[in-house]
N, C-alpha and C positions, 0 to 999 in steps of 0.2 A: 724119667730121663736124668742121668747123672751128669755132673759137670765134668768137662774134659780138663786135663791138667793145665792147658793153656788158659782156660777161663778162670782158673784159680791161681794163676801165676802172680807172684809178688816180685817187685823189682827192688833189687839191692844195689846201691851205688857204693863201690869200693874206691876210696880215695887214699892214695899213697904215692909218694914220689919214687918208690922202688918198683920197677916193672916186675921184678921177681916176686915181691910180696903180692902185688896185684894178681899175677898169674897163679900163684899158689892159692890165694884166697878164692879166686874164681873157680879153680879146680875143685876145691873143697866144697864150695856152695853149689856148684853145678851137679853134684851128686844127687841133689834133690831136684827133680824135674819141675817142681812148682816154683823154683827160684830162677829169675832172670837177672843176670849180673851185668851191670854197666860199670865203666871205669873212668876215673879222672886221676891225673898225676899231680895235682896240687889244688890248693884251695880256690883259686880263681876258676879253674876248670870245673871244680866241684859245684860252685854256685851256678855256673852256666848249665851244667848237666842237671842240676835240680830243677832249673827252669824248663829245660827242654824234655827231660825224661820223667819227671815227677816220681821219684823213687818212693817206695813204701818204707824203706829203712836205709840209713847211711852208716857205713863202716868208715870211720874217719881217723886217719893218722894224725898225730899231734904235731910232730916235728916235720915241717915241709917248707920249701922255699916259697917266696912270693906272698903266701898267706897261710899261716899255720892253722891247725885244727881248732884251736880255741877261738881264733878270729872268725872262722867259718861258722862255728857253733853260735857265737854271739850274733852274727848276721842272720842266721836261720831263725833264731829265737826272737828277733825284733821284727820279723815279717809275718803278718797274719796268715799268709798262704803256706808258710813253711814251719810255723810255730809247733805243730804237732807231729812232724816227721820224727820217728824215733832215731836216735843217734847212739852208736856204740863207738866210743873213742878206742883206738888201739895203738899201742906204742911200746917200745922196749923200755922206755923211761916212764914208770908209773908217776903220775902227777901227785904232788903232796896232797892236793885237795881237788876233787872234781867240782866243777862249777854247779853247785846245788840248785841254783835258780835257773839252770839251763836244761834240766831233765835229760841227763845223758848217762849211759852206762860205760863200763870200761872192761877191756880184755887185754892182757899183757902179750907182747910178742917176745920170744917166739910163742905161738899158740898151739895148743893141741887141736888138731883138725876136728875131732868129734866134739870138743868143747865149744869151738867156734860155731859149728853148724847148729849145735843144740841152743846156744845163746841167741843166735839169729832167729831160729824158728820160735823159740820161746818169746822173744821180743815182738816178733810179728804177730803171734797169737794174742798177745796182750794189747796190741795196737788197735 
């Protein structure tokens, strides 16, 4: 018996204050039927979604109102329940230095759709 796509589904939380970026990212990732995409529009919503949806990976914008991506990442890494969730920061402004002690990757916006999908799948495969 083979596994159905639904049984192999991996949940990706896309966090960005731009509805257009969330929609584009969801469209890119939805090409792969093994990915389920959930969305949040800022860091506070992201932390709530992590609690309720338990994503397998988080794509996290850095520059957002109310709570930026670095604050979300620090919060995730101080909680034993969320410590190991892979995070890919994405932003138009590449940070000078990624927080090395927080185990996160980075992809620049605007992103190439195939590069984004590839990085997400590769990160999930390593998780």
